[in-house]
N, C-alpha and C positions, 0 to 999 in steps of 0.2 A: 332404894327404900321407897321412894314415892310410888313406884309401880305397884307395890303391894296394896296401897290404898286406892289407887285409881281404879283398879279392877272392882273393888267393892263399892265405890261411890254410887254407882247407878242403883244397885240393890238397896243400899241404905236410903237413898232418896225415895225410892218406890215404897219402902216399908214404913218409913217414918211418917206419922200423920202430920198434916199441915194444920195451920191455925185458921179458924174461920174468920172471914173479914169482919164479922160482927164484933169479934173480940177487940180488934183495933179501933173500931168505931166507938165501942164502949169506953175504952181507955182514953181516946181523944176527947170524948164528950165530958169526961170527968177530970180533965186537967186544964187549967186556965191558960197556960202558955205552951207554945209549940216551937219556940225558937231554938231550944236546946234539947238534946236527948241524953239519957243516962242508960247505957247498955249494961245491965247487971246480970251476969251469968246467963246469957242467952244460949249457952251450949254451942251448937254448930252454926249459929247465926241466922237461922231461918226467920226468926222474928225480927231481927235487925234489918234484914233485907226487905221484909214486907213493909 
């Protein structure tokens, strides 16, 4: 089953837009504490990895 998804992973990564670094700078500058993170529905995890 995993092989079905592995073949498509590269295409998915190429087609999916990434998040601009400015987005994370904006979020960080508008939050007082950075010791903990709350991952709410980040989908495939691209934002969490960033």
